[in-house]
Steps between C-alpha positions, in 0.01 A plus 500: 500500500624592848308696762665833408401460136143414599479810721631727222253352254214599736619861490537535125337812369322593182434837344194676370487805277268797541450802279328829569426720201582866553246608237227298672589639844505856370161450331351377829660787694348743248154344538513496879622859532243617245223327693621642833523853361157474338328379819642799690356759257204563733731650762789625282450635147868445412530152651506305173776712342701498823469128576506340153838346422511553125723304263736798485519515882579132528768509232668792678475325835667173408672520834174369656540185289866468599419544871224240475739253333754562779242448774369185332851359471576588861187323621579188298879502550503170691380318189574739214741374236456813287256786480548776249341728248565373149575709191126491426437668836327201659596338829639148472552298814651158549410362840637191667231280654491164670462189287167454678371842392175459307587659166128549437537796741751680275220698333369607842848615604532699177154653551582602858827660385323682216248639750785593734666701222173680424418602857860587579520742210159648583616549860815675385302722264247580772779624730499799265150512355265361766683475832193385695481166320870424450545299823204276417672399177830431675316282753326312221833456322656346812205259525538399134872436540430292809242300303754437223756383755247267666424348161870453429554321830198272458555132426305224333370233730718193498361202314507146628724264311301258288754217492 
């Protein structure tokens, strides 16, 4: 093997797959908006009805899902092989990572992306239903995406050769 081949071998990449369930995300958005609306009942009698993102609301506002997918893909574009909503409605991402990426972190990446989807959609919903809290959710979403990216760029420690 010559030096050029050795260099290229060091830069070989692998892929990981992540999936975010739309039904799961929508269920969590429903719970969070219900909780937020309920806790505001002391100061606003109509808060729960106004803030709750019902199943019917979420199905009609699929554009929030699409926008979240687009933002996710944009943030990960340096390493994204593919990122799309499948026929089942779930997000499927294939992400290129270094050979030294610790694949044990794949679940953490998926969890961070799932949480990103949840807070992003809540933030978008709150732009209409609860403007005062919308920015907090967008900020949290940016932090979650940054956490996912940090995980993706992390590397296993090198091991000493045993021979």
